[in-house]
N, C-alpha and C positions, 0 to 999 in steps of 0.2 A: 370556764376559764380557758382561753386560747393560748397555745404555745407557739412562739416564733422560732423557727429553725434557721440558724445562720448557715446558709449553704455555702457562702463564700469561705468561711473559716474551715468548714468541713472539706471543701475541695482543696484548700491549701494544705490541710493535714494529710489528705490522701496523696497528693502529689509529693509532699515531703517524704512520705513513707516509701513511695515508689522510687524516688531518687536515692533514698538511703540504701535500697536493695539493688540498685542498678549495678550491673557488672562493669567494674572499672576496666576490664579487659575486653569490653564489647567490640571496640574497633579492631583489635587484633584478631578476635574470633571471626569477624566478618572477612578480614583479609585472608585468614587461614582457609575459610570456606571457599572464597574466590579462587585461591591457589589450587585447592582440591578439584574444583570444577574445571579450571583451565587444564590441569594435568590429565583429567579424564578425557577431555576432548582432544588434547594433543596426542594421547595414546591411541584413541579411536581413529584419528585421521592418519596416524602412521601406518595403519593397516588398510586404509581405504584409498582408492584412486581419486584424486581431486584436481585433475587438470581442468583447464578452461572448457575444453570440448566436452568433457564428461559432466561438468556442472550444467552446461547448456542442454545436454541430452537428458539429464535427470530432471531439470527444470521443465523442459518440454513435456516429458512423459507424465509428470505429476499434474501439470496444467490440463493436458488432454484427458487425463483420467477424471478430472473434475468438469469435463464438458466445455473447456475453453478452447478456442481456436488459436493456434500458435503460428505466427508468420516470421520466418527467419529472413532477414534482409541485410543489406550492407549500407554503409554511410552514403554512397553515391546515389542509390536509387530508391531507398526506402520510402521517401515522401511521394514520389510519382507512382510507385507500385501501390502504396496504400490508398492514394487518391482514386486510382482506377478500381480497386476493390470496393471502396465506399460507394462509388458511382454504380457499380454492378449490383450492389446490395440494395440499391434504391434510396440511399441516404440523400436527403435534400437539404437538411439544415444540421450543421455540425457545430457543437459548442466546444471551444478550446481557448487556450491562453496564447494570444499572438505575441505577447511580450517575451516569451521564452523562445530560444532558438529553434527548438523542434516544432513548436506550435506555429511559428512564423513560416518555417519551411513548408509545413503541410498546407497552410492557408494559401501560399503562393502556388502550390502544386494542384490545388483543387480545380476541377473543371467548372465552367461558369454555372452549370446547373446545380452546384452544391454551394449553399450560402454558409460562410464562416461567421459564427457569432461568438462574442466574448462575454465575460461576466462583468460588464462595466457598470451595471446599475443594481440597486438593491432588489432582492428577490421579490419583495412586496409589490414592486412596480411592474413586474412581468411574469408573475407566477403562472397565470393561465397559459400564456404563450409558451413558457418554458415546459410545462407539463404536457401541453397538447401538440406542440409543433416541432420540438427538437427531436431529431431522430437518433443522434449519437453524441457522445462526449469523448474527448481526447485528452488524456493526461500523460505525464511523463513520470515514471516511477523513480523514486530515489535509489532503489536497489531491488534485489530479488533474492529469495531463499530457495536454493536448488532442492533441498531435502523435501520440501513440502509444496513446491510450485507456488510460492507466495510472493506477491508484489508488495513492496513496502512503499507506500505513497505518503507524502508529506503535504497535506493541503495548505493553501495560503489564501490570501484575499483575492488574488487574481485567478487562482484555480482551486476553489473551495471543494469540499466533499460533494457538493451538489452535482458537479460535473460527472463524477463517477457513480453517482447513486440514482439520479433521476432519469436520464435518457434510457431507452430500452436497450441500446447497444453501448457498451463501454469499450473504448479502444485505448489500450495502455502501451506505451513504448518503454522499453527498458534496455539500457546499454549492456552488452554482454560482459564488459569488464567490471560491472557493478554487481554481478551475481556472486553471492556468498554460498558456502557449503551448507550452512544452517543458521539458525537464529543466534547461537553463541558466537559464530564467526562474524556475523553482521555487527553484533553489539561490540565486539572487540575491535574490528577494523574501523568502524565508524565512531569509536570512542564514546559510546553512549554513557559510560561511567563518568566521563568528564562533564556531561551535560546533555542528558537525553532530550531529544525534541519533544515539545509539549503536546504535539498532535501527530501521531503516526497511525495510518490505516493499513491493516493487513488484508489483502484480497487474494483469495485462493480459488477463484472461479466465479461464474455468474451466480446471481442470487437464487437460492433454492430453499424449499421447505418441504416437509412431509406431514401428512395427516396421520391419524391414529392407525390407519391401515398401511402406513409406510409408502403411500403413493407420492412420488416426488413431483413437485411443481416448480417450474423456473419462473423467475420474475416477480415473485410475490412481494419481496421487500427491496427490490432494486432492479438492476438491468437483467434482462432475460438472456443476454449473450455477452460474452467477453472475448475480445480479440487481443492477443498479446504480440506485439511486434518486438522481436529481439534483434537489435542492431549490432552486427558483428564487424570487426575490423577497425573499430575506432580505438584510439590510444587512451589509457587511463588519464 
C-alpha cells in the first residue's frame, strides 16, 4: 500500500510556523545594526586622514602591491598619454565602448596603427577573433576603494564583463573624485541601500592564481596585466 505525501500542505504549515515566530521588530533590529555600523566607521574615520590626495596615494599603493600599473593623469592629456603608452606596449587592437565619453576620447587619440573595436555584435559571431586578436580592453570604473585598491566596475551591454576579462591587458580609467575611503563609504555615498546595482564587479589587480606550492601565476583566469589610469583635476 503506497502513501501519498501532500508536500504542498506541509510546506504551507512550515511557512506558517516560521511566520508565527518571525520577529515583529525585525526591521528596527536591522536599522539599529546599520546605525551601529555607521557609528563604527564614523569614529574610525575621525582618527584617520581621508583627504582626496591621501585616498589617491592609498589607492595607488594598494594597486601596485597587487602588481597593477598605476598611471596618474589629468583631464587634458590622459587620452593622448594613454594612446602613446598603448602604442609603445605593442597594442594593435583595443576593445572599448566608443559610446561613452572616455572611450570616444581615447578612440580619437589612438594612432592609426591601433584599431579601436567595440562590442557591437554577439560574442558567438566573433569569439575566435576576440580571443585571438584583441590585445587590450578599456573600461571606465564606476568608482574605486582606496583601502583595498579596488575598482568598482558596472558592466552593461555596451561594455560587458568580457572587455575586462578576456584581453591579456585590461586598462581601467577611474576619476579621482569617485574614490571612496572603503566599501562602507562607497555603499553610503552611492546609496546602494536604495537600490544596489544588479551587476558590480570588484577588481583589485590582474588575474592570478597559486598552485599547491604557492607559486603565483598571472593571467590564468583573466588579464595578465592591469593598468589603472587615475584622472585627477575633474569636478565631481
